[in-house]
C-alpha positions in Angstrom: 0.0 0.0 0.0 1.5 3.3 -1.1 1.7 6.0 1.5 0.9 9.6 0.7 3.9 11.9 1.3 1.8 14.8 2.6 3.5 17.4 0.3 2.2 19.7 -2.4 3.3 19.3 -6.0 7.1 19.1 -6.3 7.6 21.5 -9.3 11.3 20.5 -9.7 10.4 16.9 -10.2 7.6 17.8 -12.5 9.9 19.9 -14.7 12.5 17.1 -14.9 9.7 14.7 -15.9 8.8 17.1 -18.8 12.4 17.3 -19.9 12.8 13.5 -19.9 9.6 13.2 -22.0 10.6 15.8 -24.5 14.3 14.8 -24.7 14.7 11.1 -23.7 18.1 11.1 -25.4 19.5 13.4 -22.7 18.7 11.0 -19.9 21.7 9.1 -18.5 21.1 6.6 -15.7 17.9 8.4 -14.8 19.5 11.9 -14.6 19.6 14.8 -17.0 22.9 15.1 -18.9 23.1 18.9 -19.5 26.0 18.6 -22.0 23.7 16.4 -24.2 20.8 18.8 -23.6 23.0 21.7 -24.9 23.8 19.8 -28.0 20.1 19.0 -28.6 19.1 22.6 -28.2 21.8 23.8 -30.5 21.8 27.5 -31.3 19.1 28.3 -28.8 21.7 28.1 -26.0 23.1 31.4 -24.7 26.8 31.0 -24.3 28.0 34.6 -24.0 29.0 36.0 -20.7 27.6 39.3 -21.6 23.8 39.1 -21.9 20.7 41.0 -20.8 19.3 39.8 -17.5 17.3 41.2 -14.6 18.6 40.2 -11.2 18.6 41.2 -7.6 19.8 40.0 -4.2 17.7 36.9 -3.2 16.4 36.0 -6.7 17.8 32.5 -6.6 16.4 32.0 -3.2 13.0 33.2 -4.4 13.0 30.6 -7.2 13.9 27.9 -4.7 11.1 29.1 -2.5 8.6 28.7 -5.3 9.8 25.2 -6.1 9.9 24.0 -2.4 6.8 21.8 -1.8 4.5 22.8 1.1 3.6 20.4 3.9 0.7 22.6 5.0 -3.0 22.1 4.6 -6.2 24.0 4.2 -8.7 23.3 6.9 -12.5 23.7 6.2 -14.4 26.3 8.1 -18.1 25.6 7.5 -19.3 28.1 10.1 -17.7 31.0 8.2 -18.9 29.6 4.8 -22.1 30.3 2.9 -24.1 27.5 1.1 -21.3 25.0 1.8 -23.1 22.0 0.3 -23.9 23.6 -3.1 -21.3 26.4 -3.8 -18.4 26.1 -6.2 -16.6 29.2 -4.9 -13.7 29.3 -2.5 -12.4 31.8 0.0 -9.0 30.9 1.5 -7.5 32.6 4.5 -3.7 32.3 4.5 -0.3 33.4 3.1 -0.8 33.2 -0.6 2.6 31.7 -1.3 1.8 28.6 0.7 -1.8 28.5 -0.7 -0.6 28.7 -4.3 1.7 25.8 -3.6 -1.2 23.8 -2.1 -3.4 24.5 -5.1 -0.8 23.3 -7.7 -2.0 19.6 -7.9 -5.7 20.3 -7.9 -5.8 23.4 -10.0 -2.8 23.0 -12.3 -3.8 24.5 -15.7 -7.4 25.1 -14.7 -7.6 28.8 -13.9 -8.8 30.9 -16.9 -8.2 34.4 -15.5 -6.1 35.7 -12.5 -6.6 39.3 -11.3 -4.4 40.6 -8.5 -4.0 43.9 -6.8 -0.7 43.4 -4.9 0.9 45.8 -2.4 2.3 48.7 -4.5 5.3 49.2 -2.1 4.4 52.8 -1.3 6.2 52.5 2.0 2.9 52.0 4.0 1.3 48.9 2.5 1.9 45.4 3.8 5.0 43.5 2.8 5.0 39.7 3.0 8.1 38.3 4.6 8.8 34.7 3.6 10.8 32.1 5.4 12.6 29.5 3.2 12.8 26.9 6.0 9.3 27.0 7.4 6.8 29.4 5.8 3.9 28.0 7.7 5.5 29.0 11.0 6.4 32.3 9.5 2.8 32.8 8.4 1.6 32.2 12.0 4.0 34.8 13.3 3.0 37.4 10.7 -0.7 37.0 11.4 0.0 37.7 15.1 1.5 41.0 14.3 0.4 44.3 12.7 1.5 44.9 9.1 5.1 46.0 8.6 6.4 49.0 6.7 8.9 48.8 3.9 10.5 52.3 4.0 12.6 53.7 1.2 15.5 54.0 3.6 15.6 50.2 3.6 18.6 49.3 1.5 16.6 46.5 -0.1 13.4 48.5 -0.7 12.8 47.2 -4.2 14.5 43.9 -3.5 12.1 42.9 -0.7 9.1 43.6 -3.0 10.6 41.6 -5.9 11.4 38.7 -3.6 7.8 38.7 -2.4 6.3 38.9 -5.9 8.6 36.6 -7.9 7.7 33.2 -6.4 4.0 34.0 -6.3 3.9 34.9 -10.0 6.0 31.8 -10.8 3.4 29.6 -9.1 0.4 31.5 -10.4 1.5 30.9 -14.0 1.3 27.1 -13.5 -2.4 27.5 -12.6 -3.4 29.2 -15.8 -5.1 27.3 -18.6 -3.2 27.4 -21.9 -5.5 30.2 -23.1 -5.5 31.9 -19.7 -4.5 35.4 -18.8 -3.4 37.4 -15.8 -4.2 41.1 -15.0 -2.1 42.9 -12.4 -2.9 46.3 -11.0 0.2 48.5 -10.2 1.3 52.1 -9.9 4.5 53.9 -10.7 6.5 52.6 -7.7 7.1 49.1 -9.1 5.7 49.2 -12.6 9.0 48.8 -14.4 10.2 46.1 -12.0 6.9 44.2 -12.4 7.2 44.4 -16.2 10.7 42.8 -16.0 9.7 39.9 -13.8 6.5 39.3 -15.8 8.6 39.3 -19.0 10.8 36.6 -17.4 8.1 34.5 -15.9 5.4 34.7 -18.7 7.8 35.5 -21.5 7.9 39.0 -23.1 6.3 37.5 -26.2 3.2 36.9 -24.1 2.8 40.5 -23.1 -0.7 41.7 -24.1 -1.1 45.3 -23.0 -0.7 47.9 -20.3 -4.1 49.4 -19.6 -4.3 52.8 -18.1 -7.2 53.3 -15.6 -8.3 56.8 -14.7 -8.6 56.3 -11.0 -9.4 59.9 -10.0 -12.1 62.1 -11.5 -10.5 65.4 -10.6 -6.9 66.8 -10.5 -4.9 66.9 -7.3 -4.0 70.6 -7.1 -1.4 70.2 -4.3 0.7 67.7 -6.3 4.4 68.7 -6.4 4.9 67.9 -10.1 1.9 66.2 -11.8 -1.4 65.2 -10.5 -1.2 61.4 -10.8 -4.7 60.4 -11.9 -4.1 56.9 -13.2 -2.9 53.4 -12.4 -1.7 50.7 -14.7 -3.2 47.2 -15.3 -0.7 44.9 -16.9 -2.0 42.0 -18.9 0.0 38.9 -19.8 -1.2 35.6 -21.4 0.0 32.1 -20.5 0.4 31.7 -24.3 -0.5 34.7 -26.5 -1.1 32.4 -29.5 -3.8 30.5 -27.5 -5.4 33.5 -25.8 -8.5 34.9 -27.5 -9.8 38.2 -26.3 -13.6 38.7 -26.1 -15.3 41.9 -27.4 -17.1 44.4 -25.1 -20.9 44.6 -25.3 -22.1 47.9 -26.8 -23.7 50.4 -24.5 -27.0 52.1 -25.2 -25.1 55.4 -25.6 -22.9 53.8 -28.3 -25.9 52.3 -30.1 -27.5 55.7 -30.1 -24.8 57.0 -32.4 -26.1 54.8 -35.2 -28.6 56.5 -37.6 -30.2 55.8 -40.9 -30.4 59.0 -42.9 -30.7 57.3 -46.3 -33.2 54.6 -45.1 -30.8 51.8 -45.9 -32.6 48.5 -45.6 -29.8 47.1 -43.5 -30.7 49.5 -40.7 -28.9 52.1 -38.6 -25.2 52.8 -39.4 -22.4 55.2 -38.6 -19.5 56.2 -40.9 -15.8 55.9 -40.7 -12.8 57.5 -42.3 -11.4 55.6 -45.4 -8.0 57.2 -45.4 -4.9 56.0 -43.4 -1.8 57.8 -42.3 0.7 56.3 -44.7 1.8 56.8 -48.3 1.1 53.8 -50.5 1.3 55.1 -54.2 -1.1 52.6 -55.6 -3.8 53.6 -53.1 -3.6 57.3 -53.9 -6.2 57.9 -56.6 -9.3 60.1 -57.2 -12.7 59.0 -56.1 -15.6 60.6 -58.0 -18.5 61.8 -55.8 -22.1 61.5 -57.1 -22.0 65.3 -57.9 -19.0 64.7 -60.2 -16.2 66.1 -57.9 -13.0 64.1 -57.7 -11.6 63.6 -54.1 -8.1 62.6 -53.2 -6.9 61.4 -49.8 -5.5 64.1 -47.5 -1.8 65.0 -47.9 0.5 62.3 -46.5 -2.3 59.7 -46.5 -3.6 56.9 -48.8 -7.0 55.4 -49.2 -7.7 52.4 -47.0 -9.0 50.3 -49.9 -7.9 49.6 -53.4 -9.6 51.0 -56.5 -11.4 47.8 -57.1 -12.6 47.5 -53.5 -13.9 51.0 -53.4 -16.0 50.4 -56.5 -17.4 47.2 -54.8 -18.3 49.2 -51.7 -19.9 52.0 -53.8 -22.0 49.5 -55.7 -23.1 47.9 -52.4 -24.2 51.4 -51.1 -21.5 51.1 -48.3 -19.8 54.5 -49.1 -21.5 57.6 -47.9 -20.9 61.0 -49.7 -23.2 63.0 -47.4 -26.8 64.0 -48.0 -25.6 66.5 -50.7 -23.6 63.7 -52.5 -20.6 66.0 -52.6 -18.8 65.2 -49.3 -15.5 63.4 -48.7 -16.4 59.7 -48.9 -16.8 57.6 -45.7 -17.5 53.9 -45.2 -20.8 52.9 -43.6 -20.6 50.6 -40.5 -24.0 48.9 -39.7 -25.2 48.3 -36.2 -26.5 44.9 -37.3 -23.0 43.9 -38.2 -21.2 45.6 -35.3 -23.6 44.6 -32.5 -21.6 41.5 -31.6 -19.3 43.8 -29.6 -16.6 46.4 -29.6 -12.8 46.1 -29.5 -11.5 47.4 -26.2 -9.1 50.3 -26.0 -6.2 50.6 -23.6 -7.6 53.6 -21.8 -10.3 52.9 -19.2 -12.0 56.1 -18.1 -13.7 56.5 -14.7 -17.1 57.4 -16.2 -17.2 53.9 -17.6 -15.5 51.7 -14.9 -15.6 53.9 -11.8 -12.8 55.5 -9.7 -11.4 55.0 -6.2 -13.9 57.4 -4.6 -16.9 55.9 -6.2 -15.7 52.4 -5.3 -15.3 53.4 -1.7 -18.7 54.9 -1.6 -20.3 51.8 -3.1 -18.6 49.6 -0.5 -19.6 52.0 2.2 -23.3 51.7 1.2 -23.0 47.9 1.3 -21.9 48.1 4.9 -24.6 50.5 6.1 -22.6 53.6 5.7 -19.4 52.2 7.3 -16.1 53.0 5.6 -13.9 49.9 6.1 -11.7 50.2 3.0 -10.3 53.5 1.6 -9.1 52.4 -1.8 -11.1 49.4 -3.1 -11.2 48.7 -6.8 -14.5 49.4 -8.6 -16.7 46.4 -9.4 -17.1 47.5 -13.0 -13.3 47.8 -13.4 -12.8 44.1 -12.5 -15.9 43.1 -14.4 -14.6 44.7 -17.6 -11.4 42.5 -17.3 -13.6 39.5 -16.7 -15.8 40.2 -19.8 -12.7 40.5 -22.0 -11.0 37.3 -20.8 -13.5 34.7 -19.5 -16.5 32.6 -20.6 -19.4 31.3 -18.7 -17.9 28.3 -16.9 -14.3 29.6 -16.2 -12.5 29.8 -12.8 -11.2 33.1 -11.6 -8.4 33.5 -9.0 -7.4 36.5 -6.9 -4.7 35.8 -4.4 -4.5 39.3 -3.1 -8.2 39.5 -2.5 -8.4 42.5 -0.2 -12.0 43.7 0.0 -13.1 40.8 -2.4 -14.1 43.0 -5.3 -13.2 40.2 -7.7 -15.7 37.9 -6.1 -18.3 40.7 -6.2 -17.6 41.4 -9.9 -17.8 37.7 -10.8 -21.2 37.3 -9.2 -22.4 40.5 -10.8 -21.3 39.4 -14.3 -22.9 35.9 -13.8 -26.2 37.7 -13.0 -25.9 39.8 -16.1 -25.0 37.2 -18.7 -26.2 34.0 -17.2 -22.7 32.6 -16.6 -21.5 30.2 -14.0 -18.0 31.5 -13.4 -16.4 30.3 -10.2 -14.0 32.4 -8.0 -11.1 31.5 -5.7 -10.2 34.3 -3.3 -7.0 34.1 -1.2 -6.2 36.7 1.5 -3.7 36.9 4.3 -5.8 37.4 7.5 -4.1 40.6 8.5 -5.2 41.7 12.0 -7.2 45.0 12.0 -6.1 48.0 14.1 -8.0 47.8 17.4 -8.8 51.5 16.9 -10.4 51.0 13.5 -14.2 51.3 12.9 -14.2 47.7 11.6 -12.6 46.3 14.7 -15.2 48.1 16.9 -17.9 46.5 14.8 -16.7 43.0 15.5 -14.3 42.3 12.6 -10.9 41.1 13.5 -9.1 40.5 10.2 -9.3 41.7 6.6 -10.7 38.3 5.8 -13.7 38.9 8.1 -14.6 42.0 6.1 -14.0 40.3 2.7 -16.2 37.3 3.6 -19.0 39.6 4.8 -18.7 41.7 1.7 -19.3 38.6 -0.5 -22.3 37.6 1.7 -23.9 41.1 1.4 -23.0 41.6 -2.3 -24.5 38.2 -3.3 -27.7 38.8 -1.4 -28.0 42.3 -3.0 -27.5 40.9 -6.5 -30.2 38.3 -6.0 -32.6 40.9 -4.6 -32.0 43.3 -7.5 -32.1 40.8 -10.3 -34.5 38.2 -8.9 -32.2 35.4 -10.0 -32.3 32.9 -7.2 -30.3 30.3 -9.0 -27.0 32.3 -8.8 -24.1 30.8 -6.9 -23.5 33.4 -4.3 -22.0 31.1 -1.7 -18.4 30.3 -0.9 -16.5 27.6 1.1 -14.0 29.0 3.6 -10.7 27.2 4.1 -7.9 28.3 6.4 -4.2 27.6 6.0 -2.6 25.5 8.8 0.1 23.0 9.4 -0.5 19.4 8.2 -3.1 17.3 10.1 -0.6 14.5 10.0 2.2 14.2 12.6 5.7 14.4 11.0 8.1 11.8 12.3 11.4 13.3 13.0 13.9 10.5 13.8 16.4 13.0 15.2 14.0 14.1 17.9 15.4 14.3 21.4 12.7 12.0 22.7 12.6 9.2 20.1 10.6 6.8 22.4 7.9 9.4 23.0 7.8 10.2 19.3 7.3 6.6 18.3 4.5 6.3 20.9 2.7 9.4 19.5 2.8 7.9 16.0 0.5 5.1 17.1 -2.1 7.6 16.1 -0.5 9.8 13.4 -3.3 12.4 13.3 -2.8 15.5 15.3 -4.9 16.1 18.3 -7.9 18.5 17.7 -8.0 17.7 14.0 -11.2 16.3 12.5 -11.8 13.7 9.8 -13.0 16.5 7.5 -9.7 18.3 8.1 -7.9 15.2 7.0 -10.3 14.6 4.1 -9.6 17.9 2.4 -5.9 17.7 3.0 -5.8 14.4 1.2 -8.0 15.7 -1.7 -5.7 18.7 -2.2 -2.6 16.6 -2.2 -3.9 14.0 -4.6 -5.1 16.7 -7.0 -8.9 16.8 -6.4 -10.5 20.3 -6.4 -11.9 21.5 -3.1 -15.4 21.9 -4.5 -15.7 18.4 -5.8 -19.0 16.8 -4.4 -18.4 14.7 -1.3 -21.1 12.2 -0.2 -20.9 10.8 3.4 -21.9 7.1 3.4 -22.6 5.8 6.9 -22.0 2.1 7.4 -22.6 0.8 11.0 -21.6 4.1 12.5 -18.5 4.5 10.4 -18.2 7.0 7.6 -17.0 6.4 4.0 -16.4 9.5 2.0 -17.5 9.1 -1.6 -15.8 11.8 -3.6 -16.7 12.7 -7.2 -19.2 9.9 -7.6 -16.7 7.2 -6.7 -13.5 8.7 -8.1 -12.0 8.6 -4.6 -13.3 6.5 -1.7 -11.8 7.4 1.7 -12.2 5.7 5.1 -10.5 7.6 7.9 -12.0 5.5 10.7 -10.3 3.3 13.4 -10.9 -0.4 13.7 -11.5 -1.0 10.0 -12.5 -4.6 9.2 -13.2 -6.6 6.1 -16.9 -6.0 6.3 -16.3 -2.3 5.9 -13.9 -3.0 3.0 -16.6 -4.9 1.2 -19.0 -2.0 1.6 -16.3 0.3 0.0 -16.2 -2.1 -3.0 -19.9 -1.7 -3.5 -19.4 2.0 -4.1 -16.9 1.5 -7.0 -18.5 2.9 -10.2 -18.7 0.7 -13.3 -17.5 3.3 -15.8 -14.1 4.3 -14.3 -11.5 3.3 -11.8 -11.6 4.3 -8.1 -8.8 5.3 -5.8 -9.2 4.1 -2.2 -7.5 5.7 0.8 -7.3 4.5 4.4 -5.8 5.9 7.6 -2.5 4.1 8.1 -3.3 3.2 11.7 -7.0 2.5 11.1 -7.1 -1.2 10.6 -7.9 -3.7 13.3 -4.6 -5.5 12.7 -1.9 -6.1 10.1 -3.7 -9.3 8.9 -6.9 -7.3 8.1 -4.8 -4.7 6.3 -3.1 -7.3 4.1 -6.4 -9.0 3.3 -8.1 -5.7 2.6 -5.5 -4.8 -0.1 -5.8 -8.2 -1.8 -9.6 -8.1 -1.7 -9.7 -4.6 -3.2 -7.3 -5.7 -6.0 -9.4 -8.8 -6.8 -12.4 -6.4 -7.3 -10.5 -4.1 -9.7 -9.4 -1.5 -7.3 -5.6 -1.3 -7.8 -4.9 2.2 -6.5 -4.9 1.8 -2.7 -3.1 4.3 -0.4 -2.8 5.3 3.2 -2.1 8.4 5.3 
């Protein structure tokens, strides 16, 4: 019986597997021969000592940190959740570095869109401090303190921020689907550094766009140099060749611009310029208007279309010369042909997607006129990114969740277009200032506010739309150390350690705690349906209609094993998992394995 190792996905081992599969000829006695690999790759190898690269103190350690598996777990918190039994949404409390590691097996290549609003490193916002040896312990220490400040007098001001972002983005890329995309909000403090690490992690060929968001509606008159009224939203694809951008729906105001002055049977239209700002000699020719006047393109321009194409358009009544028939020609664009959507522009104005002040006011209204967040992102801002990059059944991830605007925007968009997008929010449970209004109202961490925001926003959306079939729930999970005791043979008290391992599950941990740790570490998503089957007072967990069958009880006998066999589906294989110390004795354990194999269950494991 194979024993689970209790670790998240080992990315180094996975990368080596891929190399061995792609280049079997470079494998010598089970290991990679890099000299052979260089020969296989030929001219693609960089051999010069002088080459462009972006580096900083701690970069190598950051990469190791991303590749080091986590032994932590995510413990379910049903009390803080909403619609636990039916929802497909997740809210995870914990250090996002460890959470991203734990999500690798279950969500590898399954996230369509990631949006994050990380700390901008302004000197006041929270800076995550990672620990290479034990980040779970580090996480517990951090959440017992107030947020730290990264002052510009710190010699590693930018370095600390880069070391925080690099491993998280490295892990996040793995979670994206092949046609997935990431949006990252940032301001001027770290914009250039973010571009460089994204170019390295995602590949500069997969850069899509830098979107400019008008975050303020009025100038800041006391600004020393310029009133900074915008932020950036960087967009990178996992693979640009696979990513397909959606169009934006037309607004009523945009539709109102279409008229039909010539009663064209194709309906309302608007007109567009047919000249372009380049000189192409063959496309510089006269076009005769209905009145007989000849018109050339403006100086320095050419016509957009060839002579032959223009004649086709004129014959099809697609060129407009004005009501007088003597105007400069323009091409007609029909609403009936354009209504499928509009190409987005890289400038997002506040009158369309909102600004920081309007977002704060909206959130304040949701919390009965209580201002818990000063600078949340507007719902319409995130929703626009969702419209451009996702379809109805996609999964969206935000691992700097903050006030949970991404969850709110996801539910809002689902209500508007009938989609069933699922969200995963991840947020460090930063303690609130005891003097803050939120703390006085009973909230203790940012997560408390974020979860309550999702509850209220979901209820409000249902109330306003009347759509009661929307998924407005979420399952809460909290990062913690593993539920399984780690055996350290170098412990000072070996005898006591061996005695403790008679029961290898930590005191105070429940069967459900262990269940979800196992599911994560064998690659089963946390929202997979779980049925509890009661047999003689003992529980068998039937996960995914028989895909995984778990029995985490004590005193397991062959009768219970036979009941597990009855749950095996006919159409596909099952995986069966027991608690290592759960069998009545070794004889039952041996017979159980043989009985399962005789009945076609070959994958049997223990924890």
